[in-house]
C-alpha positions as CSV (number, residue, x, y, z in Angstrom):
1,X,32.1,78.6,136.6
2,X,35.8,78.3,137.3
3,X,38.2,80.8,135.6
4,X,39.2,80.2,132.0
5,X,42.9,80.8,132.9
6,X,42.9,77.6,135.0
7,X,41.8,75.7,131.9
8,X,44.2,77.5,129.6
9,X,47.1,76.2,131.7
10,X,45.7,72.6,131.7
11,X,45.2,72.6,127.9
12,X,48.6,74.2,127.3
13,X,50.6,71.8,129.4
14,X,48.8,68.4,129.7
15,X,49.7,65.6,127.4
16,X,46.3,64.1,128.2
17,X,44.6,66.9,126.1
18,X,47.2,67.2,123.4
19,X,47.5,63.6,122.2
20,X,45.7,62.0,119.3
21,X,42.2,60.8,120.2
22,X,43.1,57.2,119.7
23,X,45.5,57.2,122.6
24,X,43.4,59.3,124.9
25,X,42.2,57.7,128.2
26,X,38.7,58.7,127.1
27,X,38.8,56.8,123.7
28,X,36.7,53.8,124.8
29,X,34.0,56.1,126.2
30,X,34.0,58.4,123.1
31,X,33.8,55.4,120.7
32,X,30.8,54.1,122.6
33,X,29.1,57.5,122.5
34,X,29.2,57.6,118.7
35,X,26.1,55.4,118.5
36,X,24.0,58.1,120.1
37,X,25.2,61.0,117.8
38,X,23.9,62.2,114.5
39,X,22.7,65.3,112.7
40,X,23.6,68.7,114.1
41,X,25.9,68.5,117.2
42,X,27.0,71.1,119.8
43,X,29.8,70.0,122.0
44,X,29.9,71.9,125.3
45,X,33.4,72.2,126.8
46,X,35.0,70.9,123.6
47,X,38.5,71.4,125.0
48,X,41.3,70.9,122.4
49,X,39.0,69.2,119.9
50,X,40.0,65.6,120.4
51,X,36.4,64.3,120.4
52,X,35.6,66.5,117.4
53,X,38.5,64.9,115.5
54,X,37.2,61.4,116.4
55,X,33.6,62.2,115.6
56,X,34.5,63.5,112.1
57,X,36.6,60.5,111.5
58,X,33.6,58.2,112.0
59,X,30.5,60.3,111.3
60,X,29.2,62.8,108.9
61,X,27.7,65.4,111.2
62,X,27.4,69.2,111.3
63,X,29.5,70.1,114.4
64,X,30.1,73.2,116.5
65,X,32.4,73.1,119.6
66,X,32.1,75.6,122.4
67,X,34.6,76.4,125.1
68,X,35.6,79.4,127.2
69,X,39.3,78.6,127.2
70,X,41.3,80.6,124.6
71,X,44.0,77.9,124.6
72,X,41.4,75.1,124.0
73,X,39.8,76.9,121.1
74,X,43.2,77.6,119.5
75,X,44.2,74.0,119.7
76,X,40.8,72.7,118.6
77,X,40.9,74.9,115.5
78,X,44.4,73.8,114.7
79,X,43.5,70.1,115.1
80,X,40.2,70.4,113.1
81,X,40.6,73.3,110.6
82,X,37.3,72.5,108.8
83,X,35.1,72.5,111.9
84,X,33.6,75.4,113.8
85,X,34.8,76.2,117.3
86,X,33.5,79.2,119.3
87,X,35.0,80.8,122.4
88,X,31.9,81.5,124.5
89,X,30.5,81.3,128.0
90,X,28.3,78.2,127.4
91,X,25.8,79.2,130.1
92,X,24.7,82.1,127.8
93,X,24.2,80.1,124.6
94,X,20.9,79.2,122.9
95,X,21.4,75.5,122.1
96,X,17.9,74.8,120.8
97,X,18.8,74.4,117.1
98,X,21.0,71.2,117.6
99,X,19.9,67.6,117.3
100,X,22.4,66.5,119.9
101,X,24.2,68.2,122.8
102,X,27.5,66.5,123.8
103,X,29.0,67.3,127.2
104,X,31.9,65.1,128.1
105,X,33.5,65.9,131.4
106,X,31.7,69.2,131.5
107,X,28.6,69.4,133.7
108,X,30.6,68.7,136.9
109,X,32.7,71.8,136.1
110,X,29.9,74.3,136.1
111,X,28.0,75.5,139.2
112,X,24.6,75.9,137.4
113,X,24.4,72.6,135.5
114,X,20.7,72.2,136.2
115,X,19.9,75.7,134.9
116,X,21.9,74.9,131.8
117,X,20.1,71.6,131.1
118,X,16.8,73.3,131.7
119,X,17.5,75.5,128.6
120,X,17.7,72.5,126.2
121,X,14.7,71.9,123.9
122,X,12.1,69.3,124.8
123,X,13.1,66.0,123.1
124,X,16.6,67.2,122.4
125,X,19.2,64.4,122.8
126,X,22.0,64.8,125.3
127,X,25.2,62.6,125.5
128,X,27.3,63.4,128.5
129,X,29.8,61.9,130.9
130,X,30.3,62.4,134.6
131,X,33.1,61.3,137.0
132,X,32.9,59.3,140.3
133,X,35.6,61.5,141.9
134,X,36.3,65.0,142.9
135,X,39.1,67.0,141.3
136,X,40.3,70.6,141.8
137,X,37.9,72.2,139.3
138,X,34.9,70.0,139.9
139,X,31.8,71.2,141.7
140,X,30.4,67.6,142.1
141,X,30.9,64.0,141.4
142,X,28.7,60.9,141.3
143,X,29.1,57.6,143.2
144,X,26.2,55.8,141.4
145,X,23.8,55.8,138.5
146,X,21.0,56.6,140.9
147,X,22.8,59.8,142.0
148,X,22.9,60.9,138.4
149,X,19.2,60.2,137.8
150,X,18.3,62.1,141.0
151,X,20.2,65.2,140.1
152,X,19.1,65.3,136.4
153,X,15.4,64.8,136.9
154,X,14.8,67.3,134.0
155,X,16.2,64.7,131.6
156,X,14.9,61.3,130.6
157,X,18.0,59.2,131.0
158,X,17.7,56.3,128.6
159,X,21.0,54.6,129.2
160,X,24.1,54.8,131.4
161,X,27.3,52.9,130.6
162,X,30.2,52.6,133.1
163,X,33.8,52.9,132.2
164,X,36.8,52.4,134.5
165,X,40.1,54.2,133.9
166,X,43.4,53.4,135.7
167,X,44.4,56.5,137.6
168,X,47.7,55.7,139.1
169,X,50.6,53.2,139.3
170,X,48.8,51.2,142.0
171,X,46.2,50.4,139.3
172,X,43.4,52.2,141.2
173,X,40.6,53.2,139.0
174,X,38.2,56.1,138.4
175,X,34.7,55.5,137.2
176,X,33.1,57.6,134.4
177,X,29.5,57.3,133.5
178,X,28.4,57.8,129.9
179,X,24.8,58.9,129.8
180,X,22.4,59.2,127.0
181,X,19.2,61.2,127.6
182,X,16.5,63.3,126.1
183,X,15.2,66.6,127.5
184,X,11.8,66.2,129.2
């Protein structure tokens, strides 16, 4: 896993992670994900709590957010004072008690993503997103839905939705895949 200090800097200085969820570039993807989420929810790599804020605005769920960035947890708690946020190395957690695991823009950031998903309970729902591009703190990216299915063979991927986000002034886009799965 990359160092938490790298993420502390990103969360401290980036408007992208400090804006209201409704103007986030991820908003369309997050809104679409809501249909897969109910019950008890653990969000891995919760960042500054933007999705948690959106989730509680639309759904009545029991939520816990996890991140290893001090800055992210501080901002998430400030944004969502009634929700639970825990500063923890996610690879060491027991996540078996949750109905749904949420991992937006997270699995590409950890080296041992397969080992982590192997720890989920059989039948547990997982809602996650993955990028089509490499970035400084990514270990991997995915060029197709087939690549996602090949990597995560330990999950029964039930649906993949594709979202395009404009990444620069030339209107070039990045693709993000929203995946809904159950642990095999």
